[in-house]
N, C-alpha and C positions, 0 to 999 in steps of 0.2 A: 525462455525459448532458447534452445541451443542450435544452430547450425554448424555443420561439420566445416572447418576450415575459415568460419565466420559467426560469433556468437551475437546474436541481437536481443534485445531487451526490451519489456514493455515500457509505453510513453512513461507510466508510474515511475519506473528505475530511471527513465533517462532524466526524470526532473531530478531524484535524488545525486545525480553525478553534476549537478549544475550549484555549486556552493561557495562558500564566500567562508573563509578560515578565520576563527577567533583562537588567537594561544591564550592558554591557562596552564599556569603551573601545575607540572603533575603530584605535587606535594597534596597530603591528607590535612595540612594543616589548618585550624579554622582560619576563614577568609576575615579580614579586617575591613573597617568599613569604605577607608581608599581604595580598596580590591574591587570592592562589590560598586563604589561609584563609578571607577573607569569602567568596569566591564559593561555598567548600564550604560555609560556613556559612549562605549562605542556601539553598543545594540540599537541606541539613539541615532546615531551618524552610518550605519550599514545603510546602503544603499539598496533599495528594494529591488528584486522580489527579494532578497536575503536578510536571514535571521542569525542570532549568535549560536555556533557552533563550539564546543565544548569538548577537545581530544584531549588524549595522553594523562586523564585521571583514572584513578582506581574507582571500583564502586561507590564505595562510601565516599569519596572525595567527590566523586560527579554530583553524587542527590546532595551532598552539602553545597557545595555550587548553587546548585538548582533551589534549594531552598530558600537560601539565601539570598537568590535573586529573585525567586518569587513575587515578594511583595514589590519589585519594581515594577510600576505601570509599564514603562516602555517595554521592558523583558516580556510580559505578558501580553502586550500589545501584538508584538510581532511575534510572540508564539503562536498566537491562536486566531488574529486575525487574517483575513486575506490580501497579499503581499504584492500578485502577480503583474493585474489587470488593473484598467480603470474603464470608468462608464461614461460616457457623454451624458445619459439619460437614468434618471433613476438609479444614480449610484449608490446613496444610503442602502435603499433595498436590496439590490444586488451583494453587497457587503454583507449586509446582516445574512442574506442566505448563507454565507460561506464563512460565517464565524462561528467557532468550534472550540469552546472551553472544555478542557479535560484533564485527568492527572498525569501530567508526566511521569512524576515518581513511581505511580504505578503500571505505568507503561512499560518503564523498562524494568522493573521487578515480572511482571509476564513475559519480557522477550527472555530475562536470563532464566526465568523459569523453563521457559521452550526449548531453550537451549540445553539445558544441565545434560540431557543423555547424552550430548556429543562432547561434554567436558567444560561446559561454558559455565563460570561463576561468577563471572562480575559483567558490568558495562563498563567500554573506557574510551569510547568514544559517541558524541551524537551531533547527527548530522538532518539540515534540514534542506530539504531541496527544493525547489521552484512547486510549485502548486497546477496542479490541472485546476479544470471549473467544478470537479465537484468530490476533489481528495485532497489531502494533508499528505504529504511526503514525508516519512523518515528516515534513515537511514544510520543503524546501530551497530557498533563495532565491539564484540567479545573480547575475554581476556583470552580468550584462545584462537584468535585473528578470523574467527566465524561472525561473517555478517549477517544482520537479520532487517529486513527490508518491513517496515510497520507504515501501513495506509490506514488512514481515519476519514470514512465519510463526511464530508459536511452534509449540513441538515436540506440542502436542495440536493442531493445528491438520488432523493428518491425516499419510496416507504419503509420506515424503521423497519428494523428485523431481516423483512423480507429483499431488501436490494444485496446485504451482503450476504446473507444465507446463502439466496440465488448465485451470486459470483463465487462462493466457494464451493457448493457443487456442480456449477457449472465448470472451474478447473480443473476440478476432480475429476467430471466425468470427460475432460479430453486428456488428462493424462493418464488415466487409469483406461476407459473403454477405446477411443480412439489412438493413443499412446501418442500423443501429441505432446512435445517436450515443454512443459510449463513450469515456472518454479514451484518446490514443494510448499503448500502452505502447513506451517508447524503449530499453527495455535491463530482462532477467531473468536469472535464473539459479536454477537447480533444485540445483544442487550444492552442497552443504554444505564442500567442501575448496576451496570459490574463497578468494581473498583476505579476503574479508568475513566467512568462516567462517561463513555463514550464506544460508539462500535468500533472495532479494530479486526485487520489481519496480518499476521506475523509470518513470514514469509521468508524461505531463503533465497537470496540477492543471485540473479541470474550472473553467470561468468563471463568476461569475454568484454565486446567492444558493442555498442547497437552496430546493428546492419546498416541504418541510414550514412553511419560515418564512412563506412568502407564506401559508398559510392563516390566520393570523392578521388578516390585513387585506383576507378573501376579501370580504367583502361591502361593501368600498368598490371595486371592480374593477368596471371596466364590462362588463357580461354579455358583449360580443363577445370581451373578453381572457378570459373564463373560458370561454368555449366552445373560444376556440382553445388553450388548455392540457389543456383535457379530451380534445379531438379527436387531438391528437399522443399523449397519455397512452393513450388507447384502442388507436390505431395501432399503436403497440408493441407493446401485451399480444395484438393482434390477429396480428401476425408471429409472437410467439413461439408462441400459441397454434394456429397452424396448421400449423405443421411437425411434422412425426413422422421417427423414425430407424427403420429397417428390424429393428434390434436394440439392447438395451441397454448401457450404457457410458457414460464420459465422453468428452468432444471432446478430442482431443491433434494435434498437425503429426505425419503419417505420420513423420518423422525423429527423430520421439521414442518410437514402437512399431516395433521391428523387425519384419520381415516382414508388415506391417499393409497393407491395404489401403485404396482412395481409400472417402471417406465417402457412403452412399446415405440418401438421403431420401424421405418418400412425403408428398405428389407429388414426384416429381424435379425438383430443380432442375438447369437447363443450365449453373451457371457455372461456367466451368474453374477458378475458384479452390477448390473442393471438394477436386480434386486432390491439395490440400496437408493437407487433415485426414483424421482416421481415429477411430474410436471406441475405447476401453483400457479398462483397469482403472476401477470406481468408488472413490473417494476414501473413503467414507463410514468413518469412524475405525470404529466395531463390525466392520465387514467386516477390518480390519486388526489385530483383536487375537488375543492367544495363538500359535497354532501359522500363523496366515493369512497373520502377517506375513512368515513365508519361502517365500511362492508364487513372489513375481517376483524374488527375490534372484537 
């Protein structure tokens, strides 16, 4: 979300900025066993919630490094497991709910393919950020300097497909219908049987600094700039609070909900873009527990 005078980003984008650097050679030469052991050792001793980050490698070199390390249990565990918080009670269950194994090489390929229209041909940097409770966050840098943010929902995030499909459609609705500046989604999949073997959202990284960090120097800002930022935040809140739907549900693309009608709002919006959207199942986790999970199978 971009605000004139200061740029704010979502919590997920904030996560990608809390990173730990582990350098690797920019050479594409095959890695020897000593290099692999050293990198695995760094991975093992990296302080939670950080995991290894590989930068400065051409795409082929990055993939080669990943494939060489993929057999290392330490690397795999730090990549797939939840590393940010601990639980006093029932920790093993909470961690298993947030364990997500996927094909990292295929995720990089999907990101490069999604950015190819803007000139990206390879991924040269991979950063993993602090996780939220429901998603894993990665920041990918392309050879043309473009940054792609990758978000993968953990198993506990909500019902498969519906959670991702609804998020993508809702954010598109905010961007295209309400003109709220949200990062543009360039590719997504709600099908866990895809080559990545996990649901994912790929989007442009929001520019600028998190708005929350600006509060530290708020007293030093000219009053005019303060009002400018606050006015924009209030306008976004006004747009969100002034819109009502005629029935309950989450927003989806009509193509994802069979036999669905167009979205109807109150007050009515005349935008033809509304024809693309509909309301569908709620994705609150509690509504999909026990026997309820089979309703939409």
